[in-house]
py3Dmol code that shows the C-alpha trace and the ligand (Angstrom):
import py3Dmol

protein = """\
ATOM      1  CA  MET A   1     105.324 101.086  89.670  1.00  0.00           C
ATOM      2  CA  GLU A   2     105.372 104.857  89.508  1.00  0.00           C
ATOM      3  CA  VAL A   3     108.490 106.729  88.423  1.00  0.00           C
ATOM      4  CA  ILE A   4     108.539 110.368  89.552  1.00  0.00           C
ATOM      5  CA  ILE A   5     111.284 112.409  87.931  1.00  0.00           C
ATOM      6  CA  LYS A   6     112.278 115.615  89.708  1.00  0.00           C
ATOM      7  CA  LYS A   7     114.811 118.266  88.717  1.00  0.00           C
ATOM      8  CA  ASP A   8     117.441 117.589  91.359  1.00  0.00           C
ATOM      9  CA  TYR A   9     118.227 116.014  94.715  1.00  0.00           C
ATOM     10  CA  ASP A  10     116.467 118.742  96.725  1.00  0.00           C
ATOM     11  CA  GLU A  11     113.243 118.172  94.804  1.00  0.00           C
ATOM     12  CA  VAL A  12     113.550 114.390  95.246  1.00  0.00           C
ATOM     13  CA  CYS A  13     113.708 114.939  99.002  1.00  0.00           C
ATOM     14  CA  SER A  14     110.858 117.471  99.211  1.00  0.00           C
ATOM     15  CA  GLU A  15     108.612 115.335  96.975  1.00  0.00           C
ATOM     16  CA  SER A  16     109.305 112.239  99.109  1.00  0.00           C
ATOM     17  CA  ALA A  17     108.566 114.211 102.288  1.00  0.00           C
ATOM     18  CA  ALA A  18     105.306 115.438 100.708  1.00  0.00           C
ATOM     19  CA  ILE A  19     104.288 111.819  99.988  1.00  0.00           C
ATOM     20  CA  ILE A  20     104.876 110.967 103.651  1.00  0.00           C
ATOM     21  CA  GLU A  21     103.070 114.106 104.857  1.00  0.00           C
ATOM     22  CA  LYS A  22     100.042 113.266 102.710  1.00  0.00           C
ATOM     23  CA  ALA A  23      99.954 109.679 104.036  1.00  0.00           C
ATOM     24  CA  TRP A  24     100.262 110.945 107.610  1.00  0.00           C
ATOM     25  CA  ARG A  25      97.281 113.277 107.152  1.00  0.00           C
ATOM     26  CA  GLN A  26      95.214 110.193 106.337  1.00  0.00           C
ATOM     27  CA  LYS A  27      96.694 107.973 109.077  1.00  0.00           C
ATOM     28  CA  LYS A  28      98.211 109.586 112.155  1.00  0.00           C
ATOM     29  CA  ASN A  29      99.663 106.295 113.399  1.00  0.00           C
ATOM     30  CA  LEU A  30     101.637 105.792 110.211  1.00  0.00           C
ATOM     31  CA  VAL A  31     104.169 102.944 110.270  1.00  0.00           C
ATOM     32  CA  LEU A  32     107.360 104.006 108.514  1.00  0.00           C
ATOM     33  CA  GLY A  33     110.329 101.878 107.526  1.00  0.00           C
ATOM     34  CA  PHE A  34     113.586 103.842 107.495  1.00  0.00           C
ATOM     35  CA  ALA A  35     116.765 103.383 105.478  1.00  0.00           C
ATOM     36  CA  THR A  36     120.284 104.668 106.004  1.00  0.00           C
ATOM     37  CA  GLY A  37     122.871 105.874 103.491  1.00  0.00           C
ATOM     38  CA  LYS A  38     123.562 109.265 101.947  1.00  0.00           C
ATOM     39  CA  THR A  39     120.429 109.535  99.820  1.00  0.00           C
ATOM     40  CA  PRO A  40     117.687 109.743 102.488  1.00  0.00           C
ATOM     41  CA  LEU A  41     119.495 112.434 104.520  1.00  0.00           C
ATOM     42  CA  GLY A  42     117.739 115.285 102.697  1.00  0.00           C
ATOM     43  CA  LEU A  43     114.387 113.560 103.153  1.00  0.00           C
ATOM     44  CA  TYR A  44     115.012 113.358 106.908  1.00  0.00           C
ATOM     45  CA  GLU A  45     115.909 117.075 106.960  1.00  0.00           C
ATOM     46  CA  ASN A  46     112.610 117.786 105.198  1.00  0.00           C
ATOM     47  CA  LEU A  47     110.684 115.667 107.720  1.00  0.00           C
ATOM     48  CA  ILE A  48     112.320 117.588 110.591  1.00  0.00           C
ATOM     49  CA  GLY A  49     111.309 120.829 108.843  1.00  0.00           C
ATOM     50  CA  LEU A  50     107.692 119.658 108.454  1.00  0.00           C
ATOM     51  CA  TYR A  51     107.644 118.675 112.130  1.00  0.00           C
ATOM     52  CA  ARG A  52     108.968 122.102 113.196  1.00  0.00           C
ATOM     53  CA  GLN A  53     106.340 123.823 111.057  1.00  0.00           C
ATOM     54  CA  GLY A  54     103.638 121.732 112.759  1.00  0.00           C
ATOM     55  CA  ARG A  55     102.722 119.991 109.508  1.00  0.00           C
ATOM     56  CA  ILE A  56     103.579 116.470 110.757  1.00  0.00           C
ATOM     57  CA  ASP A  57     103.390 115.131 114.284  1.00  0.00           C
ATOM     58  CA  PHE A  58     105.207 111.897 115.075  1.00  0.00           C
ATOM     59  CA  ALA A  59     103.522 111.198 118.436  1.00  0.00           C
ATOM     60  CA  GLU A  60     101.654 108.184 117.054  1.00  0.00           C
ATOM     61  CA  VAL A  61     104.090 107.218 114.295  1.00  0.00           C
ATOM     62  CA  ALA A  62     105.995 103.918 114.537  1.00  0.00           C
ATOM     63  CA  ALA A  63     109.404 103.309 112.996  1.00  0.00           C
ATOM     64  CA  PHE A  64     111.171 100.191 111.782  1.00  0.00           C
ATOM     65  CA  ASN A  65     114.807 100.177 110.696  1.00  0.00           C
ATOM     66  CA  LEU A  66     115.706  98.247 107.558  1.00  0.00           C
ATOM     67  CA  ASP A  67     118.981  96.717 108.676  1.00  0.00           C
ATOM     68  CA  GLU A  68     121.827  96.729 111.212  1.00  0.00           C
ATOM     69  CA  TYR A  69     125.458  95.654 111.465  1.00  0.00           C
ATOM     70  CA  VAL A  70     126.033  92.604 113.613  1.00  0.00           C
ATOM     71  CA  GLY A  71     128.356  93.158 116.564  1.00  0.00           C
ATOM     72  CA  LEU A  72     127.729  96.860 117.147  1.00  0.00           C
ATOM     73  CA  GLU A  73     126.010  98.371 120.178  1.00  0.00           C
ATOM     74  CA  GLU A  74     123.191 100.795 119.379  1.00  0.00           C
ATOM     75  CA  SER A  75     125.366 103.629 120.667  1.00  0.00           C
ATOM     76  CA  HIS A  76     128.233 102.836 118.257  1.00  0.00           C
ATOM     77  CA  PRO A  77     128.653 105.778 115.856  1.00  0.00           C
ATOM     78  CA  GLN A  78     128.645 103.388 112.863  1.00  0.00           C
ATOM     79  CA  SER A  79     125.461 101.580 113.890  1.00  0.00           C
ATOM     80  CA  PHE A  80     122.298 102.226 111.949  1.00  0.00           C
ATOM     81  CA  ALA A  81     120.520 102.823 115.261  1.00  0.00           C
ATOM     82  CA  HIS A  82     122.905 105.719 115.877  1.00  0.00           C
ATOM     83  CA  TYR A  83     122.450 107.011 112.319  1.00  0.00           C
ATOM     84  CA  MET A  84     118.677 107.210 112.705  1.00  0.00           C
ATOM     85  CA  ASP A  85     118.886 108.872 116.126  1.00  0.00           C
ATOM     86  CA  HIS A  86     121.476 111.319 114.888  1.00  0.00           C
ATOM     87  CA  HIS A  87     119.768 112.280 111.627  1.00  0.00           C
ATOM     88  CA  LEU A  88     116.092 112.144 112.548  1.00  0.00           C
ATOM     89  CA  PHE A  89     114.696 110.676 115.742  1.00  0.00           C
ATOM     90  CA  ARG A  90     116.354 113.090 118.195  1.00  0.00           C
ATOM     91  CA  TYR A  91     114.795 116.047 116.361  1.00  0.00           C
ATOM     92  CA  ILE A  92     111.188 114.860 116.284  1.00  0.00           C
ATOM     93  CA  ASN A  93     108.621 113.743 118.854  1.00  0.00           C
ATOM     94  CA  ILE A  94     108.580 110.065 117.961  1.00  0.00           C
ATOM     95  CA  LYS A  95     108.172 107.947 121.096  1.00  0.00           C
ATOM     96  CA  ARG A  96     111.073 105.662 122.016  1.00  0.00           C
ATOM     97  CA  GLU A  97     108.647 102.783 122.524  1.00  0.00           C
ATOM     98  CA  ASN A  98     107.473 103.176 118.920  1.00  0.00           C
ATOM     99  CA  ILE A  99     110.978 102.753 117.461  1.00  0.00           C
ATOM    100  CA  PHE A 100     111.712  99.150 116.478  1.00  0.00           C
ATOM    101  CA  ARG A 101     115.201  98.141 115.490  1.00  0.00           C
ATOM    102  CA  LEU A 102     117.110  95.126 114.446  1.00  0.00           C
ATOM    103  CA  SER A 103     119.661  94.684 117.196  1.00  0.00           C
ATOM    104  CA  GLY A 104     123.353  94.330 116.369  1.00  0.00           C
ATOM    105  CA  ARG A 105     123.800  91.998 119.332  1.00  0.00           C
ATOM    106  CA  PRO A 106     120.823  89.669 119.595  1.00  0.00           C
ATOM    107  CA  ALA A 107     121.087  86.634 121.885  1.00  0.00           C
ATOM    108  CA  ASP A 108     119.457  84.426 119.247  1.00  0.00           C
ATOM    109  CA  ILE A 109     119.736  85.820 115.723  1.00  0.00           C
ATOM    110  CA  ASP A 110     117.087  83.661 114.042  1.00  0.00           C
ATOM    111  CA  GLU A 111     114.531  84.241 116.793  1.00  0.00           C
ATOM    112  CA  HIS A 112     115.321  87.975 116.789  1.00  0.00           C
ATOM    113  CA  CYS A 113     114.662  88.157 113.027  1.00  0.00           C
ATOM    114  CA  ARG A 114     111.418  86.220 113.333  1.00  0.00           C
ATOM    115  CA  ALA A 115     110.302  88.442 116.240  1.00  0.00           C
ATOM    116  CA  TYR A 116     111.097  91.544 114.159  1.00  0.00           C
ATOM    117  CA  GLU A 117     108.853  90.339 111.373  1.00  0.00           C
ATOM    118  CA  ARG A 118     106.121  89.561 113.907  1.00  0.00           C
ATOM    119  CA  LYS A 119     106.424  93.103 115.240  1.00  0.00           C
ATOM    120  CA  THR A 120     105.963  94.587 111.769  1.00  0.00           C
ATOM    121  CA  ARG A 121     102.830  92.466 111.324  1.00  0.00           C
ATOM    122  CA  ASP A 122     101.521  93.340 114.829  1.00  0.00           C
ATOM    123  CA  SER A 123     101.914  97.013 113.973  1.00  0.00           C
ATOM    124  CA  GLY A 124      99.534  96.474 111.046  1.00  0.00           C
ATOM    125  CA  GLY A 125     102.363  96.328 108.486  1.00  0.00           C
ATOM    126  CA  ILE A 126     104.750  98.992 107.225  1.00  0.00           C
ATOM    127  CA  ASP A 127     102.790 101.723 105.426  1.00  0.00           C
ATOM    128  CA  ILE A 128     105.758 103.333 103.688  1.00  0.00           C
ATOM    129  CA  GLN A 129     109.185 101.736 103.379  1.00  0.00           C
ATOM    130  CA  ILE A 130     111.877 104.282 102.491  1.00  0.00           C
ATOM    131  CA  LEU A 131     114.631 102.755 100.355  1.00  0.00           C
ATOM    132  CA  GLY A 132     117.831 103.631  98.552  1.00  0.00           C
ATOM    133  CA  ILE A 133     119.477 101.679  95.763  1.00  0.00           C
ATOM    134  CA  GLY A 134     123.080 100.514  95.769  1.00  0.00           C
ATOM    135  CA  LYS A 135     125.188 100.958  92.632  1.00  0.00           C
ATOM    136  CA  ASN A 136     125.177  97.159  92.374  1.00  0.00           C
ATOM    137  CA  GLY A 137     121.387  97.095  92.687  1.00  0.00           C
ATOM    138  CA  HIS A 138     121.224  96.073  96.313  1.00  0.00           C
ATOM    139  CA  LEU A 139     118.094  96.779  98.317  1.00  0.00           C
ATOM    140  CA  ALA A 140     118.765  97.186 102.043  1.00  0.00           C
ATOM    141  CA  PHE A 141     121.605  94.665 102.565  1.00  0.00           C
ATOM    142  CA  ASN A 142     120.130  92.243 100.049  1.00  0.00           C
ATOM    143  CA  GLU A 143     123.108  92.060  97.752  1.00  0.00           C
ATOM    144  CA  PRO A 144     122.956  90.607  94.221  1.00  0.00           C
ATOM    145  CA  GLY A 145     121.957  86.953  94.402  1.00  0.00           C
ATOM    146  CA  SER A 146     119.627  87.415  97.381  1.00  0.00           C
ATOM    147  CA  SER A 147     116.473  85.363  97.063  1.00  0.00           C
ATOM    148  CA  LEU A 148     113.545  87.429  95.850  1.00  0.00           C
ATOM    149  CA  SER A 149     111.404  85.856  98.574  1.00  0.00           C
ATOM    150  CA  SER A 150     113.957  86.267 101.376  1.00  0.00           C
ATOM    151  CA  ARG A 151     112.867  87.261 104.874  1.00  0.00           C
ATOM    152  CA  THR A 152     114.639  89.225 107.611  1.00  0.00           C
ATOM    153  CA  ARG A 153     117.867  87.345 108.268  1.00  0.00           C
ATOM    154  CA  LEU A 154     121.627  87.316 108.767  1.00  0.00           C
ATOM    155  CA  LYS A 155     123.689  88.222 105.699  1.00  0.00           C
ATOM    156  CA  ILE A 156     127.417  88.376 105.108  1.00  0.00           C
ATOM    157  CA  LEU A 157     128.592  91.796 103.934  1.00  0.00           C
ATOM    158  CA  THR A 158     130.366  92.207 100.627  1.00  0.00           C
ATOM    159  CA  GLN A 159     134.144  92.597 100.713  1.00  0.00           C
ATOM    160  CA  GLU A 160     133.676  96.135  99.345  1.00  0.00           C
ATOM    161  CA  THR A 161     131.497  97.093 102.322  1.00  0.00           C
ATOM    162  CA  VAL A 162     133.900  95.543 104.841  1.00  0.00           C
ATOM    163  CA  LEU A 163     136.869  97.367 103.290  1.00  0.00           C
ATOM    164  CA  ALA A 164     134.957 100.667 102.982  1.00  0.00           C
ATOM    165  CA  ASN A 165     134.058 100.511 106.688  1.00  0.00           C
ATOM    166  CA  ARG A 166     137.621  99.802 107.838  1.00  0.00           C
ATOM    167  CA  PRO A 167     138.638 103.489 108.354  1.00  0.00           C
ATOM    168  CA  PHE A 168     135.735 104.072 110.742  1.00  0.00           C
ATOM    169  CA  PHE A 169     136.956 101.519 113.281  1.00  0.00           C
ATOM    170  CA  GLN A 170     140.037 101.692 115.484  1.00  0.00           C
ATOM    171  CA  ASP A 171     140.527  97.945 115.610  1.00  0.00           C
ATOM    172  CA  GLU A 172     140.203  95.760 112.514  1.00  0.00           C
ATOM    173  CA  LYS A 173     138.518  93.080 114.618  1.00  0.00           C
ATOM    174  CA  GLU A 174     135.623  95.472 115.312  1.00  0.00           C
ATOM    175  CA  VAL A 175     134.756  95.965 111.604  1.00  0.00           C
ATOM    176  CA  PRO A 176     131.405  94.239 110.981  1.00  0.00           C
ATOM    177  CA  ARG A 177     131.395  91.233 108.644  1.00  0.00           C
ATOM    178  CA  PHE A 178     127.711  90.451 108.965  1.00  0.00           C
ATOM    179  CA  CYS A 179     124.443  92.311 109.125  1.00  0.00           C
ATOM    180  CA  LEU A 180     120.778  91.698 109.746  1.00  0.00           C
ATOM    181  CA  THR A 181     118.498  92.936 107.004  1.00  0.00           C
ATOM    182  CA  MET A 182     114.857  92.826 106.075  1.00  0.00           C
ATOM    183  CA  GLY A 183     114.492  90.415 103.190  1.00  0.00           C
ATOM    184  CA  ILE A 184     113.269  91.204  99.696  1.00  0.00           C
ATOM    185  CA  GLY A 185     110.081  89.235 100.410  1.00  0.00           C
ATOM    186  CA  THR A 186     109.614  91.317 103.571  1.00  0.00           C
ATOM    187  CA  ILE A 187     110.034  94.563 101.613  1.00  0.00           C
ATOM    188  CA  LEU A 188     107.569  93.385  98.961  1.00  0.00           C
ATOM    189  CA  GLU A 189     104.898  93.051 101.674  1.00  0.00           C
ATOM    190  CA  THR A 190     105.114  96.706 102.726  1.00  0.00           C
ATOM    191  CA  LYS A 191     102.145  98.801 101.621  1.00  0.00           C
ATOM    192  CA  MET A 192     104.260 101.324  99.741  1.00  0.00           C
ATOM    193  CA  ALA A 193     107.925 101.177  98.738  1.00  0.00           C
ATOM    194  CA  LEU A 194     109.405 104.664  98.317  1.00  0.00           C
ATOM    195  CA  LEU A 195     112.804 104.431  96.638  1.00  0.00           C
ATOM    196  CA  LEU A 196     114.944 107.558  96.285  1.00  0.00           C
ATOM    197  CA  ALA A 197     117.828 107.829  93.836  1.00  0.00           C
ATOM    198  CA  SER A 198     119.950 110.783  92.820  1.00  0.00           C
ATOM    199  CA  GLY A 199     122.925 111.408  90.591  1.00  0.00           C
ATOM    200  CA  LYS A 200     124.454 110.144  87.385  1.00  0.00           C
ATOM    201  CA  ASP A 201     126.211 107.283  89.160  1.00  0.00           C
ATOM    202  CA  LYS A 202     122.775 105.761  89.919  1.00  0.00           C
ATOM    203  CA  ALA A 203     121.463 106.123  86.337  1.00  0.00           C
ATOM    204  CA  GLU A 204     122.501 102.746  84.973  1.00  0.00           C
ATOM    205  CA  ILE A 205     121.350 100.702  87.945  1.00  0.00           C
ATOM    206  CA  THR A 206     118.072 102.647  88.195  1.00  0.00           C
ATOM    207  CA  ALA A 207     117.353 101.786  84.550  1.00  0.00           C
ATOM    208  CA  ARG A 208     118.121  98.120  85.198  1.00  0.00           C
ATOM    209  CA  ALA A 209     115.896  98.075  88.295  1.00  0.00           C
ATOM    210  CA  VAL A 210     112.948  99.842  86.601  1.00  0.00           C
ATOM    211  CA  GLU A 211     113.119  98.611  83.029  1.00  0.00           C
ATOM    212  CA  GLY A 212     115.324  95.523  83.103  1.00  0.00           C
ATOM    213  CA  PRO A 213     114.218  91.989  83.873  1.00  0.00           C
ATOM    214  CA  VAL A 214     113.251  91.073  87.426  1.00  0.00           C
ATOM    215  CA  THR A 215     116.294  89.234  88.649  1.00  0.00           C
ATOM    216  CA  ALA A 216     118.027  88.363  91.898  1.00  0.00           C
ATOM    217  CA  SER A 217     121.146  89.800  90.262  1.00  0.00           C
ATOM    218  CA  VAL A 218     119.533  93.251  90.639  1.00  0.00           C
ATOM    219  CA  PRO A 219     117.631  92.989  93.929  1.00  0.00           C
ATOM    220  CA  ALA A 220     115.923  96.400  93.463  1.00  0.00           C
ATOM    221  CA  SER A 221     114.291  95.036  90.276  1.00  0.00           C
ATOM    222  CA  ALA A 222     112.080  92.992  92.636  1.00  0.00           C
ATOM    223  CA  LEU A 223     110.155  96.225  93.227  1.00  0.00           C
ATOM    224  CA  GLN A 224     108.548  95.631  89.817  1.00  0.00           C
ATOM    225  CA  LEU A 225     106.565  92.993  91.729  1.00  0.00           C
ATOM    226  CA  HIS A 226     105.568  95.430  94.492  1.00  0.00           C
ATOM    227  CA  ALA A 227     101.896  96.411  94.519  1.00  0.00           C
ATOM    228  CA  ARG A 228     102.733 100.090  95.125  1.00  0.00           C
ATOM    229  CA  ALA A 229     106.315 101.102  94.432  1.00  0.00           C
ATOM    230  CA  LYS A 230     107.344 104.692  93.793  1.00  0.00           C
ATOM    231  CA  PHE A 231     110.787 105.587  92.468  1.00  0.00           C
ATOM    232  CA  VAL A 232     111.438 109.276  93.211  1.00  0.00           C
ATOM    233  CA  ILE A 233     114.557 110.139  91.244  1.00  0.00           C
ATOM    234  CA  ASP A 234     116.287 113.180  89.817  1.00  0.00           C
ATOM    235  CA  GLU A 235     116.983 113.935  86.154  1.00  0.00           C
ATOM    236  CA  ALA A 236     120.530 112.589  86.453  1.00  0.00           C
ATOM    237  CA  ALA A 237     119.423 109.255  87.937  1.00  0.00           C
ATOM    238  CA  ALA A 238     116.623 109.077  85.318  1.00  0.00           C
ATOM    239  CA  SER A 239     118.948 109.659  82.368  1.00  0.00           C
ATOM    240  CA  GLY A 240     119.217 105.950  81.482  1.00  0.00           C
ATOM    241  CA  LEU A 241     115.457 105.275  81.405  1.00  0.00           C
ATOM    242  CA  ALA A 242     114.059 104.521  77.948  1.00  0.00           C
ATOM    243  CA  ASN A 243     110.511 105.494  78.922  1.00  0.00           C
ATOM    244  CA  ARG A 244     111.189 108.664  80.871  1.00  0.00           C
ATOM    245  CA  ASP A 245     108.910 110.827  78.720  1.00  0.00           C
ATOM    246  CA  TYR A 246     106.036 108.498  79.528  1.00  0.00           C
ATOM    247  CA  TYR A 247     106.780 108.604  83.279  1.00  0.00           C
ATOM    248  CA  ARG A 248     106.751 112.426  83.183  1.00  0.00           C
ATOM    249  CA  TRP A 249     103.514 112.468  81.212  1.00  0.00           C
ATOM    250  CA  ALA A 250     101.837 110.000  83.577  1.00  0.00           C
ATOM    251  CA  TYR A 251     102.930 111.971  86.642  1.00  0.00           C
ATOM    252  CA  GLU A 252     101.746 115.322  85.246  1.00  0.00           C
ATOM    253  CA  ASN A 253      98.344 113.905  84.348  1.00  0.00           C
ATOM    254  CA  LYS A 254      97.610 111.341  87.022  1.00  0.00           C
ATOM    255  CA  ASP A 255      95.237 113.612  88.982  1.00  0.00           C
ATOM    256  CA  ARG A 256      93.525 115.074  85.895  1.00  0.00           C
ATOM    257  CA  THR A 257      90.878 112.420  85.396  1.00  0.00           C
ATOM    258  CA  LEU A 258      88.178 115.116  85.032  1.00  0.00           C
ATOM    259  CA  GLU A 259      90.274 117.670  83.143  1.00  0.00           C
ATOM    260  CA  PRO A 260      91.912 117.772  79.734  1.00  0.00           C
ATOM    261  CA  LEU A 261      95.298 116.052  79.703  1.00  0.00           C
ATOM    262  CA  LYS A 262      98.412 118.197  79.498  1.00  0.00           C
ATOM    263  CA  ILE A 263     100.199 117.540  76.244  1.00  0.00           C
ATOM    264  CA  THR A 264     103.912 118.150  76.636  1.00  0.00           C
ATOM    265  CA  PRO A 265     106.441 118.062  73.790  1.00  0.00           C
ATOM    266  CA  LEU A 266     108.559 114.897  73.878  1.00  0.00           C
ATOM    267  CA  LYS A 267     112.047 115.733  75.110  1.00  0.00           C
ATOM    268  CA  THR A 268     114.107 112.642  74.538  1.00  0.00           C
ATOM    269  CA  LYS A 269     113.130 111.442  71.080  1.00  0.00           C
ATOM    270  CA  GLY A 270     113.329 112.892  67.594  1.00  0.00           C
TER     271      GLY A 270
END
"""
ligand_1 = """\
9
LIG
P 123.477 105.712 99.278
O 123.204 104.166 99.552
O 122.205 106.408 99.582
O 124.563 106.068 100.286
O 123.897 105.844 97.861
C 122.079 103.569 98.999
C 122.119 102.106 99.310
O 123.222 101.549 99.387
O 121.059 101.518 99.502
"""
view = py3Dmol.view(width=600, height=400)
view.addModel(protein, "pdb")
view.setStyle({"model": 0}, {"cartoon": {"style": "trace"}})
view.addModel(ligand_1, "xyz")
view.setStyle({"model": 1}, {"stick": {}})
view.zoomTo()
view.show()
């Protein structure tokens, strides 16, 4: 696991975009997994900027969405399909046929989830899965208690999520109670997990996910088992990490195998 600590949210987003740009230069048909929420919005703005500058082209890129509310049409303003279109896809040249989504209204939920997993495998696997972290440690809609080997499946939403969504729907009956989400086991099979976190209110849970025990009670802690997980976080979100000086040191020196190491004064101890 690599922890990359940047000054602030803007730097978290530009660093994450640079990681994606670098991967794209090596593989033009990159397979990206996308997440919703507030945190990745700045990353998506950066990706649009890179596209407009001609530094990334999405013509061969494939996209998979992490999760979706059950019951909503793709066009519903609260659907994750709508979120991705609205914040990224409509501004770049990704091909519609290369966008794969969990549907909010599948005829057969279990078969739809299995087919989604097959599609990720048929695409060669997700190269970079973008992720956020919930304040309770959730990863996608894998809430605390989710099996660490879970696959894409139906999940019941937490009461907090149902209540928080209530104002966005005219009729209470429309408010989603269930979702489809990639499982933790599914996420662990991606080739790179790129988790973004920003702000003081993510500090405690980020520390538990990175430095605490691996536990289903903190689903994001499962990323400690991921072969290539990167946490790109700002100073505020990093403030609870015991080993943050080491993470900074490792990041500053990781490409200096043939040069003298940079010795930086320790900031958090003494
Ligand atoms: P946020 O959500 O980016 O809106 O904080 C993250 C998450 O719940 O995964």
